[in-house]
N, C-alpha and C positions, 0 to 999 in steps of 0.2 A: 162487166168493160167500163176502165174506167170511165174518170173526169179530170177536165182540166181547169184551170183557168186564167189565159192568157190578153198579154197586149197584145197588138196586132200593126204591121202597118199596110196600111191601105191607097198611099198615095207614093205620086212621082222620088221619097224619097230613100223609096226600099231598093231602088236599085241598085248600089254597092253588094249586098244583099244578096239578090237577082242574079248577078254577076257572079259568084264565089260560090251563090249552090251548081254553078255550071262544074267551075274547078273543080269544085269538091266532089263536086259528081262522077269524072273521070277515077276514083277510088275505090267507085265502087259495081257491084255486079247491075243494078239501078237505078236510074234516080229517083233516092230517097223521101226526100224533100219534094220534087214536084209530085209524086206519084203522091205526098202526101194531100196533096193540093188545098194546100193550107197561108195564108201568106205568111211574111218574114215574123216572130212572133218573140215574145219572153214569155216561157211557162211561169204563172205567180205558185200557182200549186197545180201535185196533180193528188185527184181524191179516188179514193179505193169506193164511196159512195156517193149517191147524190148528196150536196149539199141540201140541206134545209133552211126553207126561207132564201132560196139564192137571189131570186129578185127583191128581198128585201135588201138584201147584205150588198150586194153586186151596184148600188140606189147610196145606200150607204156610203157605200167605201167611192165611186167612182161618181158620184149624184156630178156632185163639182169640180171635177178631176178635169183639167186642162189634158192639151198632149202633152207628149214627154218627146224633149227629141234629145235622148244619147246617144253619146259618141260612139264609137270603138279603136280601136287600133290597135287590135294583137286576133291568133288566130290559137283557138288549144285546141286540144282534144280529150275528151275523157276517154282514159283503155280498159274496155268490158272486153262481152266474146267477141260483139263488133262493136270499132270505134264509132265515136264523135266524134266528128271535124266541127266546131263552133264556133261564132268569131265572139273578140274577150267586150263588154262593153265596159268601159272606163270608166272610176270606184264613181256610183251615183246616190248621192244623201237621198233624191225623193225618189228614185226609183225604190231604195231600201229603205222608206220610210213607206208608202206606200201598201211595200210588200206585206209589215209588221203591220201594217193597218188592216188586209185584209187576213193578216193570220190569228190576229183580234177575233177572227167572226170563225176559226173551225179547230175544231175540236182537231188534236194532234194525233187523237190515235187513227182516224182516219185519211191524213195524210201521210203520203210516202215520205218521209224521215230525209229524204233531199230539197222536198219544198221543203220544210221547217225555220221556223229564224234561227237560222244562228247556225246552219246546215245548207241554204242555199246558195249554188253560184251562180247566179244572174249570166245571162247565155242565150243567146240566137244560133239553133242549131246550125250546122251549114250544110251535112253529112250525116247519118244514124244508119249506115252498113257497111261500116269500115272493113270487109272482111283481112283474119289476117296474112297473107298472103300479100295484099296493100297498108298495110301496118305504119308499117318502115318507112313508105317511100312518102303516106300522105301526112304523119306527122314530120321528114325531114319540113315536106312543102308546109305545115302548119311553123317550122319557127323558121323558117325559109320570107316568110310569102310578111309582107311588108303592106299596112293597113291606116288605112284615118279614113273618116269620114261621121257623119252623124245622122241618123236615123229621127222621123220623127212621125213616132207610135199614137196611131191617133183611134185606137181600138178598143175593146177589154170585151174577150168572148164567153160565156162559162159554156165547154164544150162534151159532149162523149163522145170518146177515140179508144180503137178505132171499126170503120172510116171516122173524119174529126164529124163530128156533127155539130152545127151550135144550138146551143138550146136555148138563148141569149145572148144578143149583141147589144152592146153599151158603145157612142160615140162620144168622144172624150171633144170640148169641149175647144 
């Protein structure tokens, strides 16, 4: 099973994302994000194996990290076998620096290529299992939906999935 490192929102600013989960789930046979049973998050790394010294890496990278207030202003999608709908953060230099700092401790050989520095697209998933039959309607919804809100990400997790099992949680200041 793979591992992931994500920042997550454990506070009331998650409400707009939770509302979008409800809207986006209309395009899925079942609400994928609610089934995940994990709060709104932005994944910084997906790894094929457990990160050696994960506790030390998280302490070094996130030990003095403040919570991140990230503005969102657009819905987008990844076209895969199953369409993925996601909320797109506005360009955030602090998030990009944090991602790069974390990846200095990760061997690229164990990291999914889409999460490596230079290839990563910051995103907060809204629906991950939109079938082909609903894809056109979902993409139309994404292009037409207008959003503007800020989410405060106040924790970081090292997890194994699926199902999501938190190996280590670190609260951000």
